[in-house]
TORDO-136685 format. One line per 10 residues: number of its first residue (from 1); for each residue x, y, z of N, C-alpha, C. Coordinates in Angstrom, 3 decimals. Each point is the difference from the previous one (the first is absolute). Example, Ala and Ser with C-alpha at 12.3 -4.5 7.8 and 13.67 -1.06 7.14 Angstrom:
<rs>
1) 13.190,-5.690,7.800,-0.890,1.190,0.000,0.900,1.200,0.000  -0.350,1.050,-0.720,0.820,1.190,0.060,-0.770,1.090,0.730
</rs>
This chain:
<rs>
1) 1.080,-1.141,0.103,-1.271,1.427,-0.189,1.032,0.693,0.057  -0.320,1.281,-0.433,0.673,1.279,-0.346,0.062,0.664,1.296  1.020,0.544,0.806,-0.439,0.700,1.197,0.028,1.551,0.136  0.299,0.619,-1.668,0.232,1.443,-0.555,-0.755,-0.173,-1.098  -0.336,1.740,-0.160,-0.381,0.174,-1.340,0.659,-0.103,-1.050  1.627,0.314,0.234,0.939,0.021,-0.517,0.318,-1.639,-0.791  0.245,-0.852,1.251,0.350,-1.207,-0.423,-1.626,-0.583,-1.250  -1.348,0.188,0.744,-0.831,-0.294,-1.253,0.076,0.215,-1.526  0.258,1.627,0.078,0.112,0.477,-0.879,1.577,-0.705,-0.938  0.597,-0.463,0.423,1.396,-0.544,-0.696,-0.515,-1.513,0.019
11) -0.301,-0.429,0.797,-0.755,-1.718,-0.605,-0.783,0.243,-1.314  -0.744,0.942,-0.181,-1.170,0.374,-1.011,0.330,0.183,-1.202  1.295,1.070,0.093,0.026,0.755,-1.285,1.727,-0.531,-0.484  0.834,-0.326,1.204,1.304,-0.025,0.010,0.827,1.159,0.448  1.079,-0.031,-0.191,0.952,1.014,0.333,1.403,0.078,-0.285  0.017,0.904,-1.140,1.935,0.413,-0.589,0.494,-0.108,0.912  0.218,0.336,0.861,1.077,-0.164,1.058,0.515,-1.238,0.642  -1.201,-0.901,0.530,0.191,-1.291,0.885,-0.843,-1.167,-1.083  0.280,-0.968,0.507,-0.771,-0.995,-0.320,-1.175,-0.262,0.903  -0.882,-0.480,-0.988,-1.295,0.003,0.448,0.283,-1.367,0.646
21) -0.728,0.363,1.633,-0.253,-0.926,0.844,-0.460,-1.414,-0.361  0.006,-1.354,0.530,-1.087,-0.688,0.063,-1.002,-0.038,1.044  -1.187,0.222,-0.255,-0.996,0.069,1.165,-1.570,-1.077,-0.268  -0.321,-0.217,0.872,-1.365,-0.479,-0.004,-1.216,1.085,-0.225  0.223,1.238,0.280,-1.221,1.180,0.187,-0.731,-0.098,-1.160  -1.010,0.792,-0.122,-1.017,0.279,-1.110,0.543,0.984,-0.754  0.245,-0.490,-1.144,0.225,1.130,-1.237,-0.605,0.300,-1.039  -1.832,0.154,0.727,-0.543,0.641,-1.270,-0.329,1.338,0.211  0.064,0.921,-0.931,0.125,1.433,0.087,-0.805,0.552,0.852  -1.309,-0.588,0.158,-0.908,0.756,1.022,0.541,-0.330,1.455
31) 0.248,-0.612,0.589,0.661,-0.092,1.062,1.212,1.556,0.314  1.119,-0.481,-0.878,0.666,1.028,0.115,-0.621,1.557,0.014  -0.999,0.256,-0.724,-0.746,1.312,-0.383,-0.503,0.415,1.015  -0.742,-1.288,0.985,-0.882,0.505,1.443,1.164,0.374,1.103  1.365,-0.488,-0.235,0.700,0.554,0.994,0.763,1.080,-0.233  0.135,0.076,-1.140,0.458,1.214,-0.666,-1.102,1.475,0.577  -1.029,-0.395,-0.438,-1.156,1.052,0.470,0.039,0.348,1.126  0.362,-1.186,1.104,-0.464,0.809,1.350,1.418,0.004,0.726  1.182,0.142,-0.957,0.847,0.304,0.829,0.704,1.495,0.514  0.532,-0.449,1.320,0.475,1.925,0.183,1.077,-0.013,-1.109
41) 0.284,2.107,0.221,0.876,-0.006,-1.356,1.355,-0.603,0.829  0.431,0.076,0.868,1.591,-0.316,0.523,0.245,-1.434,-0.939  -1.132,-1.025,0.126,-0.081,-1.444,-0.738,-0.177,0.093,-1.937  -0.206,1.169,0.163,-0.415,0.072,-1.568,1.592,0.907,-0.692  0.358,0.579,0.877,1.263,0.980,-0.413,1.631,-0.885,-0.084  -0.311,-1.038,0.994,0.995,-1.381,0.125,-0.345,-0.652,-0.946  -1.284,-0.213,-1.001,0.000,-0.999,-0.902,0.681,0.567,-1.464  -0.193,1.363,-0.033,0.038,0.489,-1.111,1.876,0.282,0.135  0.191,0.395,1.060,1.453,0.366,0.214,1.155,-1.481,-0.731  -0.523,-0.924,0.730,0.910,-1.107,-0.143,-0.395,-0.961,-1.345
51) -1.066,0.313,-0.563,-0.283,-0.662,-1.531,0.283,0.834,-0.911  -0.360,1.170,0.141,-0.031,1.287,-1.195,1.051,0.897,0.572  1.384,0.052,0.338,0.455,1.080,0.709,0.483,0.990,-0.985  0.038,-0.096,-1.141,0.034,1.438,-1.150,-0.999,0.326,-0.985  -0.988,-0.449,0.838,-1.506,0.711,-1.012,0.079,-1.292,-1.131  0.832,0.520,-0.864,-0.414,-1.083,-1.113,0.634,-1.250,-0.134  0.266,-0.563,1.124,0.700,-1.754,0.248,-1.068,-0.298,0.711  0.018,-1.442,0.279,-0.348,-1.100,0.681,-0.987,-0.444,-1.124  -1.072,-1.018,0.751,-0.571,-0.738,-1.122,-1.291,-0.033,0.568  -0.498,0.864,0.618,-1.442,0.506,0.845,-0.814,0.747,-1.350
61) -0.932,-0.694,-0.221,-1.122,0.373,-1.030,-0.080,2.004,0.226  -0.110,0.540,-1.274,0.012,1.108,0.201,-1.595,0.796,0.878  -0.989,-1.039,-0.401,-1.125,0.143,0.961,-0.004,0.011,1.406  1.161,-0.719,0.559,0.254,-0.605,1.399,0.414,1.911,0.431  0.936,-0.116,-0.288,0.852,1.449,-0.281,-1.163,0.997,0.103  -0.500,0.100,-0.816,-1.443,1.422,0.065,-0.927,0.099,0.995  -0.177,-1.691,0.201,-0.723,0.028,1.320,0.758,-0.015,1.352  0.980,-0.552,-0.008,0.838,0.476,1.462,0.509,1.747,0.361  -0.383,0.571,-1.215,0.731,1.512,0.230,-1.525,0.447,0.357  -1.080,-0.384,-0.577,-1.435,0.476,0.110,-0.337,-0.315,1.617
71) 0.250,-0.854,0.691,-0.313,-0.194,1.474,1.137,0.703,0.747  0.785,-0.391,-0.515,1.030,1.108,0.956,-0.756,0.994,0.068  -0.003,0.776,-1.109,-0.619,1.419,-0.115,-0.994,0.542,0.653  -0.905,-0.961,0.079,-1.048,-0.192,0.896,-0.040,-0.017,1.614  1.456,-0.810,0.315,0.024,-0.086,1.315,0.668,1.106,0.270  1.212,0.765,-0.473,0.845,1.166,-0.380,-0.277,1.261,-0.766  -1.208,0.731,0.175,-0.373,0.518,-1.132,0.719,1.288,0.304  0.715,0.333,0.566,0.559,1.184,0.513,1.976,-0.497,-0.382  0.253,-0.581,-0.280,1.442,-0.503,-0.138,0.219,0.461,-1.284  0.568,1.350,-0.302,0.580,0.508,-1.637,1.342,-0.914,-0.417
81) 0.754,-0.883,0.809,1.173,-0.645,-0.489,-0.778,-1.409,-0.625  -1.024,-0.579,0.365,-0.466,-0.946,-0.244,-0.747,0.408,-1.507  -1.071,1.295,0.103,-0.529,0.099,-1.236,1.122,0.236,-1.314  0.788,0.750,0.199,1.267,-0.007,-0.705,0.366,-1.794,-0.538  0.240,-0.423,1.316,0.792,-1.580,-0.711,-1.072,-0.501,-0.850  -1.172,-0.286,0.179,-1.288,-0.862,-0.395,-0.146,1.464,-1.064  0.485,1.193,-0.688,-0.169,0.533,-0.800,0.873,-0.477,-1.029  1.517,-0.553,0.428,0.796,-0.054,-0.989,-0.303,-1.801,-0.313  -0.492,-0.803,1.009,-0.293,-1.142,-0.341,-1.151,-0.231,-1.400  -1.016,0.918,0.105,-0.791,0.122,-0.710,0.425,0.236,-1.665
91) 0.905,1.104,-0.455,0.847,0.652,-0.598,0.818,-1.496,-0.993  0.679,-0.686,0.934,0.773,-0.595,-0.478,-0.380,-1.087,-0.501  -1.937,-0.472,0.262,-0.870,-0.871,-0.497,-0.800,0.204,-1.073  0.440,0.882,-0.683,-1.185,0.500,-1.299,-0.629,1.405,0.305  -0.267,0.192,-1.307,-0.583,1.581,0.180,-1.489,-0.237,0.167  -0.559,-0.911,0.315,-1.258,0.162,0.044,-0.205,0.366,1.525  0.920,0.497,0.851,-0.192,0.195,1.208,0.952,1.655,0.506  0.151,0.266,-1.096,0.924,1.392,-0.265,-1.177,0.644,1.107  -0.889,0.676,-0.646,-0.852,1.036,1.012,-0.174,-0.111,1.281  -0.267,-1.538,0.744,-0.297,-0.182,1.438,1.906,0.408,0.178
101) 1.035,-0.532,-0.473,1.227,0.363,0.270,0.058,1.320,0.732  -0.366,1.262,-1.216,0.329,1.109,-0.042,-0.817,0.577,1.201  -1.363,-0.647,-0.011,-0.895,0.352,0.854,0.754,0.035,1.750  0.418,-1.248,-0.078,0.740,-0.558,1.299,1.263,1.043,0.581  0.500,0.533,-1.062,0.916,0.499,0.041,-0.056,1.736,0.307  -1.239,0.292,-0.416,-0.595,1.734,0.014,-0.421,-0.320,1.611  -0.319,-1.107,0.338,-1.028,-0.299,1.860,1.660,0.002,1.040  0.969,-0.603,-0.874,0.694,-0.527,0.812,1.222,2.068,0.109  0.037,0.458,-1.156,0.720,1.640,0.045,-1.172,0.808,1.050  -1.148,-0.424,-0.323,-0.733,1.073,1.014,-0.010,-0.520,1.726
111) 0.200,-0.600,0.015,0.766,-0.853,1.716,1.048,0.347,-0.013  0.826,0.144,-0.639,1.686,-0.228,0.429,0.486,0.921,-1.298  0.131,1.333,-0.520,0.503,0.587,-0.721,1.071,0.352,-0.026  0.825,-0.652,0.799,1.803,0.276,0.262,0.396,-0.994,-0.700  -0.615,-0.945,-0.101,0.791,-1.460,-0.866,-0.007,0.089,-1.300
</rs>
């Protein structure tokens, strides 16, 4: 069984930096999505930092990254650094989200104009 969200994601999607561990956990995406949906911000950030440390790398599907940042921003709505990080991730993964990335950067700048 998976003890962390990161471990669950690694088993389900793989890891560019480490071998996928053998386990007897449930590997259906909906179990992972349930864990992600109710995870706290620190847990989600730990998964992103470990599995996608450079924004453009890692094996997490783009929809998992997008959902992760959306959930993070719902939990930390006034965190300008997190908004900028989410915007960068959106920009790296296609022009479909450029408008949303720009809005996040504007919100971040309004909260923290010095950065």
